[in-house]
N, C-alpha and C positions, 0 to 999 in steps of 0.2 A: 465512428465513435472516437472521441478524444480520450487518450489515456494519459493521465498525469503520473509522475513517479509515486505519489501517495496511493493513487488508484492501483497501480501495478503491484506495489508491495502488499497492500491490504488483500487484494484478490489472490495473489500468488500464495499467500500464507493461509488465509482463512477460507479458501475454497476447499480445503482439506478438512474433513470431519475430525481427523486426529488432532489438528491444531485449533479447530474452532470449539471443540467440546468444552474444554476447561474454561475458555473465555465466556461461553454462554452460561455454563453452570455458575460462574462467579457473578455475573451481572443480573441474572434473573432473581426474582424474590426467592429466598431459600426454600420456602414451603412448596413453591411451584417446581423448582429445580429438583427437589427430592422425589417428586411424583413422576417425573419424566423418565421413560425408558431410554436411556442414552445409547443403548446398543442399537437403536433404530435410527439414530441420527443420520440423515442423508441429504446431500445437496440436491435441491430441486432444479436449480438452474434458471437462467433468464434474468433480464434486468427490467425494472419498471420505472426507472428514473426518467424525468423529462429530458429530452435531448438538450435543451438549453441549459440544463443544470448538471450535465455530465462532468463538467470540469470541477464541480464542488461536491458532488454526491457519488458514492459508489455503493452498490447494493448486492446482497447475497440472500438467497432464500433457502432455508432448511426445513425439512419435515421431520417430525418425531411422533412417537406414539405416547399418549398419556392415558393409561387405563383403557387401552383398546381403541381410543379415538385419535384421529389425526389432528395434530396441531402444527401450524406453520410458524416458524421463527424468522421474522424479516429483519435482517441485519443491515443497517444503513450507516455507512461511514461518511461523516461530514468532515471533509478535509480542507476547509477554509479556516482562516484565523479568526473570523467573526462569527457570531451566533446568528442563526436564522430564526427570527422571532416568529415566523409562521411555520415552523417545523411541523407542528401538529396538523396543520392543514395540508402540507405537502405529503405527510405520511398517510393521511386519509386517501389522497388521490392514488398513492402507490398501492395501498391496501385494496382499493376498489379494483385496480388493474389486476392484482393477484386473484381476486375473486372472479373477475371476468374471465380470466384464463381457466380457472377451475370449472366454471360453468360451461365453457366451450368444450372442455375435455370430458366433463362428467355431467351432462345436463340432467336436471331432475334430482341430483343428489344434494344432501345438506351441505352447506358451506362450512369449511373448516375455520376454526378460530385462527386469527393472525395476531401474533404477539410482536409488536414493533420495538426494535432496539436501536438506539442511536449511539454510535461510537464517535466521540468528538475530542479534538485536541485544540479547541478554540482558545485563544488567548484570554486569560482571566477566568476560565471555567464557563460552564453552561449556565445561562441565565434565562432562557426562553421558557414559556409555559409548557409543562409536560402533561397537562390535561386539556383535551380539546375544548371542553366547555369554558375554559378560561379565556378563550378568544372572543367570547360574546359579552356584550354589555346589556344586562337586562334591567328593566325597571325594578325599583325596590319593591319587595313584598309581592312580586308577580309570580306567586307560587303556581298559578294555573298555566304558566308558560314552561315550567320545568319538564313536563313530559315530551316537549318538542325539541329539547336541547340534545343534540348528539353528544354521546359521552364515550370517551375512551382515553386511556393513558398510554404513555410509552416510557420505556426504560432508557436511561442515559448512562453510558459508561463515560464518565467525565475524566479523560486521561490527564487533563491539565491539573486536576485536583487529586490525582492518584499518585501517592508517593512510591518510590522504588520498593520500599518494604511491603507496601500494600499490594503492589503488583506481584512481587515475589510470593506473597501468601496465597495467591490464586492457584498455585501449583500448575502453571501453564507449561507447555513444552518449551524447551529453550528457544526454539525458533519463534514461537508466538510471543514469548516475553521479550525477546530481542526486538521483534518487529514493533510491538506496541511502545517499547521504550524509545526506539528511534523516532517513531511518529510523534511521540510526546516531546522529545528533547532537542532534536537536531536543529529546529529552526529557532530555538530559544537560547541555546548555549553554544560556545565554541565547539567545533567538531571534535577536536582532540580531547577535550574534557569529557565529552559524551562517550567517546570510544574507550577511554581509559576506565571509566566507570563500568562499562559493559564488557570489559575484556574477558571475564569469566564465561559469559554467555557465548562470545565468539569462540573461545577455546572449546567449550562443550559442543558447539556446532561443528567445529573442525573434526572432533573425535567421533561424532555421531554418523549415522547412515543417512543423513539428510540429503535428498536428491540435489544434484549440482544446480539445477535451474532455480531452486529455492535459495540456495546460498548466493547465486548470482543476483537474484532479485533484491536481497538484502544489500549486497555490495553496490549494485547499481543505484540504490536509493542513497547510500552513504556518499558515493561519488557525485551524484547529482546535487547534493546539498553541501558540497565542498567547493569553496571558491578557490581561485588560482593561487591566492596567498597561502592557503592552508595545504594545498595539494602536495608540496614537497615533504611535508611531515606526515600527512594522512596516508598516502599511498604506501610508503615503506612500512608504516605501522601495520596496515592491513595485511600486506603481503608477508609480514613476519609471523603471522599466526600459525601458518602451516601450509603444506603443499596444496591441499584442496582449495583453501581460501585464496592462496596466491594465484593459482590457475584461474579461478573464477574472477578474481579481481582484475587480472590482465585481460580476460575476455570482456568484462564490463567496461574497462577503459577503452578497449578497441572499439566496442560497439558504440560507446558514447561519442568517441571522436569521429567515427565514420558518420554517425547521425549528424554531428555538428558540421562535418565537411559537406555533407549533402545539402544541409540548410544553407551553408555559405554559398555553395554552387548555385542553388536556386535563387538566392536573394541578390548575390553580387555578380553572378555570371563569370567569375574569375577562378582560375585554378590556384592562384597565389594563396587564397585562404585555406584551401584543402591541403596544400603543401605545408603550410605552417602547422596545421593540426597533425599531419603525419610526423613532422619533425618533433613535435611535442610528445607524441606517442612513443617515438624511438628514444627520446631522452628519458622518459619515465621508466622505460624498461632497461635500457642499456647504459644510461649515463650520458656524458657529453658526446655530441655528434660533431665529427671533424668537418673541416671545410670541404673536403672532397665529397663526403657523403651528403652534406648539405646541398652541394651543387647538383648532385645526381637527382635528389628529391625535387629541388626547385625547377629543374629542367623537364621533369616528367609530365606527361599529359594526365588527364583526369582518370582514365582507365587504369593507367599504371599506378597512380597514387592509390586508387581503390585496392589494387592488388597488394601494394606494400602494406596498407592498413590491415588487411586480412591476414597477411603472413605473420604479423607480429604475434598472433595468437599462439603459434607453434614454433617460431624461429628461436634459435639459441644464440644468434649473433647478428650484428648489423649486416654482415656480408650475406647471410641467409635471406634477409629481408630484401636486399637490393639486388640479388642475383637476377640475371636476365632470364 
């Protein structure tokens, strides 16, 4: 399965009921949200997306109780910049797969209702039909055909049309609000502008007991969406938030550069590309790299370069990284 940075951030944050609950409460119709017993919210697990669409769709399935009956909340994140005009059709396919699994696990039992929810940050906002019956063109006045038209609707959380104030009013956890804000803004605005607007959320995250892997998921997403021109400003800003954020930022930088180095090794078959990435990693953490240190890195084989890249996570000096 292919994992994009959007996919990784969305799943890392919203696979946790703690962070998903307020988001689900906010986007569902208010009367429905009030009747759900949110203390029963639990991740069901599994993915129902077509393999060919894994790079643009990410899904999560939650179960809740509503007046003693099971209801499934199917959360689909559409992380492409364009709108899928056939989203209602795709959702139907995914919902059928959910029901097929239920039938396999509990044959003979009634099917649970599936409530489909699409989270989108498509450019210009969501414009596709949200009612399945809108996909059909029927003859005028053909009332006798209406009983044969499949009918269901889905909810859209249109991040592109959700203001920062509206997002804040959802009373999300700091992590959930930060994740949705980054998904909405990072590909539309300069990275530094986005980070400055969201500084308060980063500070809250630093002071909270948020697990390190979730902080790392946020930072990995930021760094993935930062081009080389912005990196000299973005990385010091991120690492200035506090020790937890700084440590996870350095870890994310190292992992990103190691991944890039592996890709360079696969595609070009040369160690020069890997050496340049290690030098970049060293420069980001320790500042200017001298001629002697540069020569050591450039002369290293691929295994040694891999070791250097991993050492940066804990090293406190260039000498520690390059020690034999």
